[in-house]
ROVEXKOL-925545 format. One record per residue (C-alpha): x, y, z; residue in three letters. Coordinates in steps of 0.02 Angstrom, whole numbers, plus 50000, padded with zeros to 5 digits. Each point is the difference from the previous one (the first is absolute). Layout:
% residues N
XYZAla;...
***
This chain:
% residues 245
499105072350820Met;500714999049844Thr;499645010549857Phe;499924997549812Ala;500625011049868Ala;498285004349949Ala;499745007850165Gly;498864985550047Arg;500414992550178Pro;500364980649986Arg;498954987150083Val;500414990750138Asn;500054980949959Val;500594989450126Leu;501575012150036Gly;500305002249798Cys;499525018049933Gly;498934995549816Val;499625015749887Asp;498115001849984Pro;499985002249837Ile;499004992449837Asp;500624993049813Met;500095016149931Asp;500825007550145Asp;501204988550012Ala;500554997549810Ile;500365020950012Gly;501114997250176Arg;500834986649871Ile;500255010749844Glu;500345014250117Ser;501474990450060Phe;500784992449835Val;499845018649922Ser;501015007250124Asp;501354986950005Gly;499754994250184Arg;500614984050061Ala;498344994650116Ala;499134984350053Gln;498144995849972Val;499304985350131Val;498334990049953Thr;499594997050145Phe;498664987150063Gly;499574992150153Ala;501364984850030Glu;501285015149987Met;499035008650130Ala;500234985250109Val;501764996749968Arg;500405018950028Ala;499244999350158Ser;501104987450070Arg;501625006649915Asp;500385014250049Pro;501545002249856Ser;498544995149862Tyr;498715012850071Arg;501485013149975Ala;500444993949808Ala;498155003149980Val;499625016950093Ser;501565006449918Ala;499334997849807Ala;499735015149908Gln;498334993349946Leu;498844985450093Val;498284994049931Ile;498724989950059Ala;499974984049874Asp;498744989150110Thr;498245002850045Val;500614996350186Gly;501195016449998Val;498565010549928Val;498954992050147Trp;501095004550138Ala;500385018349912Met;498155002550000Arg;499864995650196Arg;501285013550025Ala;498995014249911Gly;500704996549845Ser;498785006149832Pro;500904987349908Leu;498854989749898Arg;500754986249903Glu;501654991149996Arg;501515004049854Val;500434983249960Ala;501874999149936Gly;499684990649864Ile;498785012049936Glu;501045015350040Leu;501604992849909Val;498874995849826Glu;499225019750016Arg;501995007250007Leu;500324986249843Cys;499125013149912Asp;500395018950099Val;501744997150023Val;500944999149850Arg;501754994850074Val;501044985350001Pro;499524986150134Val;500834986950098Phe;499284983750033Phe;500844992350153Leu;499534984550085Gly;499084982849959Gly;500714984049972Ala;501154996949849Glu;499035005449831Gly;498545008250102Val;500495018449996Ala;500494996449812Thr;498194992949949Glu;499175014850131Ala;500835013349911Ala;499594992549823Ala;498324998250047Ala;499745018250064Leu;500915005549847Lys;498654990949872Gln;498675007850091Arg;500905018050043His;500935003149840Pro;500735015750066Ser;500904992850119Leu;501734999150014Ile;500804986450075Val;501755003550066Ala;500484981350061Gly;499504986650099Val;501024991350141His;499374984950114His;499795000750202Gly;500724984450031Tyr;501865010050038Phe;500974999650168Val;499965017150069Asp;501835002049984Thr;499615001249807Leu;498585013650039Ser;501565014349982Ala;500254995249816Ser;498184996449955Ile;499405017250053Ala;501795008049880Asp;499144990549873Ser;498325008550003Ile;500865014850029Arg;501154997149842Ala;498294996449892Ser;499345014950026Gly;498434995650096Ala;498785013450090Arg;498934987150053Leu;500294984850088Val;498704984250034Leu;500634990550160Val;499104983350009Ala;501284990250133Leu;498574998650135Gly;499725004150179Val;501085006950074Pro;501314999849892Arg;499535009249869Gln;499555017550109Glu;501764995950094Phe;500884999249833Trp;499295016349921Ile;500335007550162Arg;501634995649996Asp;500425002349832Asn;499015014949938Leu;501515011649990Arg;500874983949883Gly;498755000449890Val;500155017049949Gly;498605014349985Pro;498694986450005Ala;498424997150052Thr;499714981950081Cys;498484991250027Ile;499754983450098Gly;498824990449897Val;500064982750090Gly;499404986149915Gly;499555010249846Ala;501324994249867Phe;499044981250024Asp;498195008249962Val;500845008749830Trp;500874985649936Ser;498334988750015Gly;500894986950141Arg;498745006350128Ser;498345005949948Pro;499245014350071Arg;498134999650091Ala;498845003049874Pro;499205018450016Glu;498304996650093Ser;501384992650138Trp;500975014850004Arg;498605010750023Arg;499304991750127Ala;501525000850099Gly;500394981050000Leu;501574997849894Glu;500764994650148Trp;498844986250003Leu;500064995049815His;501994997750027Arg;499894989050146Leu;498754988949917Leu;501254998449851Arg;501594998150120Glu;499484993750173Pro;501674999650048Arg;499725017450018Arg;498844997950170Ile;501425003250111Gly;500235018549933Arg;497945003149989Gln;500154996850196Leu;500625016450006Ala;498375007449937Leu;498964998850164Pro;501505004450113Glu;500125015249887Phe;498115003250038Ala;500104997650196Leu;501765010750003Arg;498855013649892Val;498484999550131Leu;501245000550139Met;501055015849928Gln;498145007649979Lys;499704998550207Glu;501615007450024Lys;
***
């Protein structure tokens, strides 16, 4: 069993350790990373990621080694409850970052998305959160051989918070491999959040989110995601089997 910095044991979700913390605790932990000048990786952990991790030992290791792993989806919260955790709700990565924009007054770098998307996402967040300091932006369509130079650019920008939207599993591996290169910064994997903030991909209505149906809203808008959504019943079955074991 691995332990979180606050002393509470992480919860085993298909082999990955997930921190049993709520939104306020997550904000506090990240504020601590930033104020201490620590290089830290934050994983916003979902059910599809858990299934991938259960099949891929290298990805599982990358997730569990992160300084903070939060339950981003209702499926992960359900799995944690079955394991005995009192966690009541998920900590959605999009909402986590929106909160951080108001409380962590440090330069933020946006890495990921198609050409122009990071710029649009940063501008949209800046409009809603005037205190946000944008350190820089870079698209996510780069070859791996450029990773070191991009990390150098992030370090030179003075960023202390880096939002990485490279998709799963690339973003978790990229953060792990470049964490020291970006300097004393906290890096958060945010998946497709840039598309949402930029307005290119509307988020589910709040009523759908409260009901835990954000995944269905995305599927209805993007039917091509059906292949990825097949991971959800597999996730549920694996969690049930884990509990029995």
